[in-house]
N, C-alpha and C positions, 0 to 999 in steps of 0.2 A: 559293772563293768570295768576294764583294766585298760587302757590304752598304750599302745608300744611305743618304744621312746621315737620313732620319728614323726608319732602323728601329736606330740607335746611342742604347746605353743610357749617359746621361750622370748619372744622382744614383737616389739607390735607391726612388723615387717614378716611376721608368721601369722599373722590375720587375713584371710582372706578378704574380708570388706577393704582393707588395708590396700591389698595386692591390687585388687578393683580399683580403689579410688587413685591409688598410683599412675595404671595405665591409662586410667580415663585424664587423670592431669597432664598425661603426656601428650596422648591424642589430642587433645587442648591446645596444647601449645602447638603441635602441626599446625594446626586448623588454622591457628589465629593466626599464623602466620601470612596466610594467602589472605588475609581483611587487607582494607583501603589501606595506603598509608598513611592517612589523615585521620584511620582510629585507633593510630598509635597509640597514644595517649590519654586515650579514654574510652571505648567499649575495648579494646584490646588490652590491658593494663588489668583492668575491672575484673573482667573475665581469666584472666591468667591467675590472677591472685588468688579468687576465689574458688579455684580450682584446687591451689597449693591449700588450702585452708582447710580442707576437708583431710587432709592428710596429716595435716601440722593437729590440729583436733583431735584427729583417732591415738595419735603417738601422746597427745595428754592423756588422755582418758584412760587408756593403757599405764602410763605413769600411778596418774593418781591412783589407780583401784587398789593398791596395797593400802594405803591409808582410810582404815575404817570409818574415822571419825570425818573425814573431809568426805569420803562418799556418801555416807548419812546425813550430814550437814548442807553439801548440795540437791540429796534427795527432798530431803525437808523445804527449797527454797520453790520445786518447782509445782 
């Protein structure tokens, strides 16, 4: 099976899962703006950081996929 050039994934931002995670993180950020002011530095901050970390973890995994030795060593730990 051959893929057309427009279907090739060139970076982590082309991944559908990354796009979903990014859009969800943006929605979470907008929703968190409506949280009570007293939650700004506790619950709100934690929710925002966790939503951003999904995108960061996907990007990191994309970059590391090229290194077979690293991929295998991580797989052996799991």
